[in-house]
N, C-alpha and C positions, 0 to 999 in steps of 0.2 A: 290277229296275232296269236301264235301258239307258244305258250310258256310251259316248258317241261321242268319239273321240280324233283331234284334228286333226294332219295330217302335211304338213309343207312339205319342199322339198328342203333337206337339212341337219339336219332333226329327227333326234335319235338316242335319245330317251327314250320313244318311243311304245310300244315293246314292254315296257319296264319298267313303264310306266303301265298297259298292258293286263293284265300279269301281276298287278299290285297289285289292280286292281279285280276281276279274275276270282277272285282268292283270297278276296275278300269276298263273292262270289256274284253279281256283276253280269254281265250280257250286255254285250259290247263290240263296237265297230266302229271300224276305223281309216278316217278320211275324208281322201282326197287333196285337196290345196289347190285343185285345179281344179274341185272340185264346186261346183254352183250353189246348193245348198240343204243344210240340216241335216236329217238323217232325222227324220221326223215323230214317231217314238216315242222320241226322245232325252229322257232325264231330266236328264242332266248332260253338258255339252260341255267337254272338257279340251283346252287348248292345251298340248301337251307341251313338254318342254325339249329343248335341243340348240343348233344353230347355224343357224337358218333363213337360207337364202341365204348361208351362210358368214359371217354377221354383217358382211357388207360394208356400207359407208356408215355404218351404226349398227345395233346389235342390235335386230332387230324392225322396222326402218324400211322394208325392202323387203317383208317378209311382209304388212304391212298393206294392200298393193296387190294381193295375191293374189285371184283370183276369189271364193274361198269367204268372204272377210272381209265382204262385203256381207251374206251370209246369217248370219254370226256376229253382226254388229251388229244385224240384224233380230231374231234369236233372243234376244239379250241384252235389247234394248229392249222385247221382248214379255214379259219376265219370266223367260225361260229361265235356268237356272243355268249359269254358266261358271266354270271354274277354270283359271288360267294358272300354270304351274310354271316357274320360271327363265326360259328364253327365252320361254315362253308369257306370263309376267308382262310381259316387255319388249314383246312384241307387243301386249298389251292396253293398255299405256300409250301406245304409239305410235298405236294405233287410236282413242284417246280414250275407251275403255271404263273405264279406271281413271285416277285422278289421279296426277300426278307423272311422273317420268322416271327411267331407270336410266343411270348414268354409269359410266365406268371406275373400277375399284376404286382407293381412295386409295393403296394400295401399288403400283399398276400391275402387280401380279402376279395370275395365275390362282390362285384358291383352291380347294382340293379336300380336304375333311376333314369330320369330324363337328363339329357346333357346337350349343350349347344355345340354345333359344328359349323366351321367356316368353309365355304367353297373356295378352294385354292385354284383349281383349273376346271373349266367347263367346255374345253375343246374336245369333247368326247360324247358318245351317245348317251351315257348314263346321266350326266348332269347338265346337258345342254338346255334344259328348260329353266335352269337357274343361272344367275349371274355370278361372276367372280366377286368374292367379298360378301356374298349373301350369307346370313346366319340362319341356320335351321335348328329346330329343337326335336331331337329324336332319342328314343330310349336306348340305353346300353344295358347289357346283361351278360357279364363275362367274368371269368376268373383268370383266363390266360389271354388278355387283350393287349399286353405290353409289346408294341411293335418294335422290332429290332432290325437294323440293317447297318452294315459297316460304312464308314465315312466315304470311301470311294464310290460305293454303290449308291449311297444317299445323294451324292452330287450328281450322279448319272440320272437318278429319278427326277431331280429338279431340272436338269438340262433337257429332259424329254417330256416335261410336263406330266409326269406320272403320279405326282402327289396330288390327290384329289380333294381330300378333306382333312381338316385339323380340328382337334378339340379346342373349344374356346368358351368364353363367357358370353353373356347376352350382347355385349358390345363388340364382339369379334376379337378380343384380346385372348391370347393363348391361355388356356386353363387345362392342365393335363391331369386326368383322373387316374391314370394307370402306369405312368412312367414311359410311355412310348417315345421313341426318338423323335425329336422335333414336334411332339404332340400329334403325330400322324395318326389319323383314324381310318384312312382309306387310300388305296393306290390302284393303279392299273398296270398292265404290261406295256411294252414298247409299242405294240401294234394297236393298242387301245380297243381290244375286243374282249379282254378278260379283266374283270373288276372285282375288287374285294374291299369290304369294310367291316369293322367290328360292330358299329351301331346297327339298330334294327329299323330300317325305314318301313318295313311291312307292319310294324306296330304303331306307326304314326300316320294312319290313314283317315282318322276321324277326330274332330275336335272334342267330341264327347269323351274320348279316351286320353285327352291331354294335348294332342297335336295332330294336324293333318299335313305336316310338312313333308311327310314321306310321299305324298301324292306326286308332287312335281319331280321328286327324285326318280321315281319309277316311270313316270310318263315319258321320259326321254327315249326309252326303248320303243315306244309306240310310234315315234316319228322317224324311225330309221328308213 
């Protein structure tokens, strides 16, 4: 499996992401934002976390104008699998590849800690190694992780099984750290080939570091 990892000025999770996928047996390539195309052998394109362009203007708002994004949109619209993690999620919403938007955390503070997530839908490549209702423990690290979507579009997400993950406590009860609508932590597009989440599964690959729950989350892409 070939995983291509997108890198903007300000990206800081590309090497964590590379390490995570290499540990699962993938071949990886880091792609600079000035690239004009996505490598033809790419099985999964990951938009990694960080602070693209320093999060100036609005998180992900400048990155969507980078040269590579035309190729990313073409790749996604052609059915290619795309995963956006944290700032990558923000970039994908700004680019129109995922519904909704990410706002400043309700607390107005940067959050950095482990947090539990509940699997809401697993009828997709990303989470098919997990069961609906499973609770996983994965780090969060964001300032603009407050997911927003209007009521009509929210109902459409539920109707299409596009809500993937919600913030919760260890028992699966909703526990919202940032003010996100319905405690939503991750969504996908209607076609279920573009995925985005604010938490960092690539940082939950080893029990020594607090959790290895990210392993099953990422392994789904290897079974496609």
